[in-house]
N, C-alpha and C positions, 0 to 999 in steps of 0.2 A: 773251749768254753769261754775262756777269757777274751779271745779275739772277737766274740760275738757281743760281749757285754757292753763295750763302748758304743757299738752300733745301735744296740737296743736303747741305750740311754740318750741318744741324740734327741734333742728337742726339735719340734717343728720350727720354732723360731730360728734356731741355729741353721737349719737346712734352708730356710727362707733367706736369711742374711747371706749365707754362702752363695746361693744361686744368684741373688740380685747383684752381689759384688763382682761376680764373675761374668756378668753380661758384657762388661767392658772388654775383657779378653776375647769373648765370643765375637764381638764386633771387629776386633783386630783381625781375627781369622777371616771373618766375612769380607771385609774390605780388601784384605790381602789377595783373595782369590775371586772377587766378584767379576773381574774382567776376563778371567781365564776362558770359560766356555764360550761366551759370546764375542770373543775377540774378532773373529773373521766377519761377524755381522756388524759390529760397531764400526770397524775400520773400512767398511764397504768392500772388503775383499770378496765377500759372497753376497749376492743379492737374494733377498727372501721376500716373497709376496705375502704381505700381511697388512691389515688395515692400520693406519697410523693412530696412535693414542691421542694426538692433538694435531690439527692441520698445520699449526705454526712450527712444529718440531720436525726436523729432518729425520728420515728413517735411519740414516747412518752418518758418521763423521769421517770423511776421507783422511787417512794418515798412513804413513809408511811405518816400517818396523822401528826406526829410530824415534819417530814421534810417539808411537805407541809405548815404546820403552820409557820415554820421558813421562807420559801420562801415568804409567804404572808405578814408576820409581818415585815420583814426586810425593806420593803417599808416605814413603819412608822418610823424606826430609821433614814433612810435618810431624811424623812420629818422633824424629830426633829432637825437635824443639820441644815437643810435649814431654818427652822423657827427661830432658835436662831440667825442665822447670818443675816437674811433678814431685821430685824428691824433697827439695826445700819447702815447697808449698804444703805438702802433706805433713812434713815435720812441724811446721809452724801452725797451720790452721786445722790439722787433723785429717785422718783418712776419709772420714765420712763427707766432709765438706768438699774435699778435693775430688772424690768420686762423683759427687753431685755436679760439681762444676764441669767435669770432663764430659758429661752428657750433652752439654751445649754444642760443641763441635760435632758430636755424633748426630745431632738433629739437623744442624744447619748444613753441614757438608753434603749429605745426600740430596738436599734440595737443589743445590747447584749441579750435582752429577745427573740427577734424573731429568732436569730441565735444560741440560747443556745443548747448545746449538753449534758450538765450535770447540776447538781444542783448548783455548785459554779457559773457558768456563768450566769444562770438564776437569782441567788441571787444577783450578782453584778449589773445586769441590773435593777432589782427592786430597789436596793438601790440608784442607780444614778437617776432613775426616781423620787424617793422619795425626793431627794434634790431639784429638781425643784418644786415639788408639795408643799413642806413645805414652800419654799420661796414665791410661788405665793399666797397662802392663807393668808399670812401675808401682802404682798404688795397690792394686789388687793382691799381688803376692805378699806384700808387707802386711796388709790388712788380714789376709787369711792366716798368715803365720802367727798373728796376735790374737785371733779368735779361736783357732783350732785347739783341740785337746793336746796337751804337751806330748803325749806318746804317739800321736798320730799326725804330727806336723808334716811328715813326708807324704803320707797318703793324701791329706787334704791340700797340701801344696801342689800336688799334681793336677788339681782341678783347674789351675790356670791354663795348663796345656790342653787338658781335656776340653775345656770350653773353647779354646782357640780352634781345636780340631772340629768341634761342633759347628762353629761359625763357618769354617771351610766347607763342611758337609752341606750346610744350608745353602751357601752360595752355589756350590757345584750342582746340587739338586735342582735349584731354581733355574740354573743355566741349562740343564738338560732339557727342560720343557719350554723355556722362554727365550732361547737363543734364535729368534726369528723376527723379522720385521722390526717394529719399534718396541716390541715387548721386552727388550733388554733393559729398557728404562724402569720397568717394574722391579727388576732385580736390584737396581741401585736405590730405588725408593724404599724397598723393604728395610734396608739398613737404617734409614731415618726413623721408621716405625719402631724398630727394635730399640733404638736409642731413646725414643720418647717413652717406651715401656719401662726402660731402666730408670729414667728420671722419676716417673710416677712411683715405681716400686721403692726407690730410695727415699722419696719424700714421704710416702705413707708409712713404711715400716723399717727404714734404715736406722742404723745406730752407730755411734762412734766406737772405735776399738777400746775395750776396757783397759788395755795396757797403756795406750796413749793417754787416756784420761788419768790413770794412776800416775804416770810420769809427769803430768802437768798439774798435779795437786788436787785433782777431783777424785780422791780415793773412795768416798762414799758412793758417788755415781758409778765409778768403775766397778765396784762390788755389785751394785744393782744390775748393771748390764751383764756382768759375768753370770750372775744368778739366773737371769733370763735366758742366757745362752746354754747354760749347763743343766738348768732345772733346779728347783728349790730343794730337792733332796740330795743333790750332789755335794761332795766335799771339795771345796775350792781352795782349801788351805795351801795345797802344794803350789798352785798357780800364783796365789797371793805372795808366797815366799819368793817367787821369781821376780816379783816387783820390788823386792828389798825389804819386805815386812815379815815378821815372824808368823803371823796368822791373819785370817780375816778379821778377828776380834781386835788385833793390834791396829789394823787399818782404821777401824772405827774409832779406837782410842786416840790414834794420832791426829785424825781430823778433828775429833772433839776437842783435843788439846789446842790445836791451832785456832779453832773457832773461839774457844774460851779465852785464849790469849788476846785475840783481836777485841773481845768485848771488855776485857779488864783494862780500861784506860782511865787514868786519873783525870778528875774534872779539869785540871790545868792542861791536859793534853799529853801528859807523860805516861807512856805505857807501863803498866805494872805486870810484868810477865816473867816467867822463868827463862832466863837467857840461855841456859843449857839446853832445855827442850826445844826452844825456838831455833837455836843454832843448828842442832842436829837435824830437826825436821826440815828447816830451810835448806840446809846443805844437801839433804837427800833429794829434795825436789829440784834444786838448782842443777845438780849433777845429771839428773834425768832429762831436764829440759834443754840443756845446752848441747844441741846436735852439732856435729862437725860438718863444715861446709865442703863443697866439691874439691877445693884445693887443699883443705886441711886434711882430708883423708889420705891424700897422696903424700903429704909431708909427714904424717904420723907414722912412726915406724911399726906400730902395732897393726894398723889397718892397711898399710900399703901392700903387703904381700897378698892380702885377701882381694883387694881391688884388682891387682894384676891378674890373679887367678881367675876371678869371675869375668873380667873383660876378655881375656884370651878365650875362655870357654864360650862366651857369648858370640865372639867373632867366629870361632870355629863352628858353632852351631849353624851359621849361615853358609860359611865357605865349604862345608861338607855337601851343600847343594840341595837341601830340602826344598827351597822355594823355587828351584828350577822346575819341580813337578807341580807345586801348589799354584804357581803363577802362570806357567807356560806349558804344563803337561799336555793339554789338548792339542795345541799347535805342534808341540814337539813330536808327538806320537801319531798325528793325524795321517801322515803318509804311510806309516807302518801298519796302523790298526784301523784306518779308514774311519767309518762312522762309530766304531767301538771306542774311540779315544775318549770321548766325553763320558761314556758309561764307565770306562776304567777309572777315570778320575773320581767319579762318585763312589765306586768301590774302594778306591784308595782312601777317600775321606772316612768312609765307614770303618775300614780296617784300622785307620789311625786312632779313631775313637775307642774301638774295642781293645786294641793293644795298650793304649795309654791307660785306660780305665782298669783293665785286668792286671796290668803290671804295676799299678800305683802302689800296692802294698809291698812290692819288692824293695822299694827304696828304704823302707823301715826294717825289712828282714835281712836283705843282702848288703845294704849300705849304698850310699850315693855313688861312691867311687867305682864300685864293681859294676853297677848298672850303667854308668857312663862309659866305661871301657868296653863292655860287651856291646853296647849300642854303637859306639864309634867303629869298632871292628866290623860289625854287621853292615854298617853303611859303606865302609871302605870296600869290602868285598862285593857288595851289591853294585857299587859304582863301576867297578872294573867289568863286571858281567853285563851291566846295562850298556856300557860303552861298546862292548863286543857285540851285543845283540842288535844295537842300532847300526853299527858299522857293517855287519854281515847280513842285515835284514832278516833277523830271526825273530818273528813276532812273539812266539811263545816265550822265548828267553827274556825278551824285553818286558813283556807283561808281568812275568813272575818276579823279575828282579826289581821292577818298580814297586811291587807289593812288599818284597822283603826289605827294600830300601826304606820305605815309609814305616814298616813295622819296626825295624831297628831303631829308627828315630824316636818312635813312641815309647820304646823301652827305657830310654835314659836321656839321650841328648835333647829331647823335647822338654820334659818336665823338670829334670834335675837342676839345670842352671838357675831356674827361678827360685828353687828351694835354697840353693847354696848362697844366693845373694843376701839372704837374711840370716844365715847360720855361720858364715865365716867371719862376721864382724860383730862388734858389740852394738847395743841399741843406739848409742850415740852416733854411729857411723852408717847405720843400715840405709837411711834415706839417700845419702850422697852416694854410697856404693851402688845402690840399685839404679840411681840415675846414670852413673858412669857405665854400668853394665848394659843397661838398655840403650844408652847412646851408642855404645860400640856395636851393639846388635843391630841397631837401625842403620848405622853407616854401612855395615857389612851387607845388610838386606838391600840397601840402595845399590851397592856395587853389583850384587847378583841380579837385581831387578833391571838395572840399566844396561849392564854389559853382557848378560847371558845370551840374549838374542843375537847380539853382534858377534860375540866370540863363537857361538855355536854355528852361526852362518859362515864365518871365516874359516873355522877349522873343518866344519862339516862332519857328518857321519858319527855323531856322538862322542867325538874325541875329547870334548870338554869334560866328560865324566872321569877321564883319567886324571885330570887336574883335581877334581873333587876328591878322588881316591888318595892322591898325594897329600892333600890338606888333612884328610882323615888320619893318615899315618903320623903326620906332625902333631896333630892334636892329641892323639892317643899317647904319644911319648911325653907330651907336656903334662897331661893329666896324671900319668903314672908317676912322674918324678916330682911334680910341683903342687899337686892338689891334695890336701889332707882329707881324711874321712871325717864326716861330721855326725854320722849315726851314733846316737846314744851319748853325745857330748852335751854337757850342761850349758856351756857358753863358749864364746870365741877363745877365751884364755885356755880352756881345756883342749879345744880343737888344735890350737897351735903349740900346745905344751908349755904355755907361759904360766908363771906363778903370779897370782894376783898381788898387786902392790898396795891394795887398799888396807888400811888399818882402822881399827875401831878406837875412837878417842874415848 
């Protein structure tokens, strides 16, 4: 009964804001897999008879596997730069403005991609799209963690990965029908249309995170936004306490005190205020505003273990091999499954959405760490079996293990790392930690995107999946020994077993 009450109490506005904010991760997934299905058509490997969309645009762009790997992986370099800049920008200017700004490359990049006549133009478009994707997957998880109901942060935190999977599905579905002639350009153009839709959605009904507003001195506005998100009948006192105030009434009183102090100025220009109340209020706001920078979180002994933990998990997420299926699954399995390879990738995308969505509540019930370990174990075993299936040309084994491989990823290794980035550190370090985490993730994604086709071709026969299985074993050991459980913990101090050093003057 209790599990249904929070769902019933969700406001339409909260659902709207959640959806609009996660279109960025959707576009990350879309651009990640947009070249998968039409690869052979884009690279002129296969010729397809179809009317050209525009006489001035070539039907395909000749490139070998190394050149195509560059075009695919350059997206991740753009993502790396976007991720590195997004944390500090969102901490300083707010989550809302940062998300709105990230839609610009989402709109511009696909224009270059869809109208590309050669490799450099296509590469530039992919790079620009990557800038938006890198920023969005840093900002969106932070924003969601700050607007989600406190007891369901794990569930709603999984929506980042759910929408990434949705983007992958849309790209794969379009590829199933448009991978012929010049129609592949429509696939790339759709990304720009979705980016424009997000920009309009944010402009019309977007709102700043109430926690960010409270941390930056706009307590009254923060309360108003939180009321809109939770509904006017909801009790928001518990969340307000998380902002460092005793209750929502205290929030009003504190801001009224600050406003009255600003107004009580002597005609000669000397402020007539209560120094004690000013000092305590000012100190509270100052502590919240001063976010740690990228280097500061590494030097800080409290945040360093968290940064290391999240970075290793983010690298492991990619080195376990998920993007070998997302980006190259059709070409990888085309010899084994013939025309069914593209259809299998659509089914994989659907399965990923279903598993990630249905398993999202498990992160709050079983815990983040348990979901991670089960997920990594499933991916490791699936990698071994997939390698055997490809080596020995067993289509049914290969098809089944691709599905279990992706399902295992959706259980934990997909959504949980995005949740941990905002739970293992305090609010002063979350932006920089998220940037480090996503930067590491993007670098690992680049390595897989660039070198998977080359390594797979050199080793042959699916042997590369034995390497992924080895990485899974290493990652499982690290998570078991070095990553604490965050489920049910109030803050980072409790997660790491630290005693808070703050004192009340």
